[in-house]
Steps between C-alpha positions, in 0.01 A plus 500: 500500500637840400488785752693823523861489612598678824511875447324488162200705615708771667729539200208590276468813291323720753771433758786564259358803319335685789761401762210515746666270753811720514286811540305337784826415677634852451189651656515257792862599561411870491209457742716289732774763500240763586373294794851436627575871482209557740614226739255230401627145552407210275331240724366255240555404136216324320643517146738739326204735429336461841645590839403646838683784676464653846601812695372505859124437473479586129510231231538529125409218264648498151293294256563561132337300220401217737189508720539683832314212670826304495651744751224469760579314822140378522348438159169392649422868565277688260684729260431825694670350808798317353730750673451742789466878494873545562583333169561660161489278192709610201351323201370511145196298615154653503241441774126477435427567867600734785793411724617591851860506372643765271554435130797670334441418135749517218398742223287351227796565270677212679332264255717655232771256608318242285520704181612307192385410150469129415693382195199311365210733422312263270190330642449168319275277713497128430379386844229635726715636782835517675549416866853503636570441870840440655443475874270256674229615738141401559342796324694429181410133533134592527528711187660210313211279611240757392661535157519122469127480568391805301732525200705182499877509529563382145332809354758734651872558534529375856814511709470401868850441638402419861811670636503514877596809700665666202737206452510262208444145615658258254288198584158487336392261773593752771307776327198273454521405866505868597192554282315225684615629839360844419170342398479297819573807712276755329220325310174565681313183407572139418372562147754778451780278630396226258502749212858599580606137537364433150684806368829420672612247239519786247734724702752643464383584151626690199299403194723684252869543426504879460685748716307689767477830313393343170161372611352836597405582139372154409179473701168676456523602865783529751393377844695645792501406866675779685749403771257609772124547511260583780188705573675805644854523360603566139856406411639512145806323357665465162229249400234760427735753340627236256143450381413869499770572241427191288233542226282212623185506720552379857323428828662519843418330827624745762386706797144626497467811279849452354358564151334816629835614639664446160225708340560772758870497414410562137563159347286364218353172629299433181158502667337495158659161421533336840257413780663636818183473710680258736695801632223599743475159666631399841682169528205338680266589213631210291734740327728226366231310311337825384838616369549180299152530352566865410817391321307233311233750391760758397684248281175395332404864439841592360475222244176647363643850451650648186863388519660811355299724730584320824863458395522874437320573828749286695791680334353838597469386863854364512648816348305718744625294795858495372490879471347543845763278663775685315362831633476357853858376473622848413295658781625243751859568401439872553306489829654202681748727679226742607288213631791366707568846639135531605517156658802612701308800631194291585683241711716734709 
């Protein structure tokens, strides 16, 4: 069975052209230097983009790109109470609810770090959809199951590597075992567990021999599962920006109202071609199955449209989004220093 080699996903075009990872690290270093200058001490490291700092009774949480939930000591708390009133969270995340802690948000221009133009701008669909997932978790597993039930895996370019904890596990048996362990831990009913057991013999799966970047122009619809999704926190990664600048319709499973946030930021989400009605749903409102059905309906509708018109429409959206990200990149380059200076004043 062919799956991606270690590092293949993170050496893709968006990483190399935008240098987004390097820019994230540079901002983290600048924020950390600012905190150190004001006598904050690092007391915990979650990942390289997430850490916790303290000075006397004041805490500062840095959480860039990844969900701020990961930094909470007690994740069973509701979102407004993840941290106390003496905590400031520096993040690019967006909250859909009030909070007792302070939010110190990066400028919206921060998303300019993902600016790039894909080499392939030609949409030539020969399968219904693309679905590419590197890391294993239950939500991604559930999406794979929903697509299996709704669209069938053979109708799409499907890549489900089953990597664990960001590491490539060489043994297919170990990855399959991890898949089953996740199902046993998280599946709510015996029927759901049985469904995953029946699916397990297919994973890890890559039902094509193309490179990661190649498949994004070969499906009628790109299906994205963002790294994190919840009812109250919106967190974006390179996954959505890759699709925004590619001239192909897409749907995204992410935090509630994530599509609305993209609209607010000025991005073209192709509402006229794509059913994004899932965006308003909470997780408990059967959002996963609704999302898969929306994808199915969108694919069917796209196939009935005038090809030249929808191809042109997708190109217009991609060009608009490329231009917007380029503008944000320039603005971020210009105002990053001012933002850091204001941060320094705020945390004195």
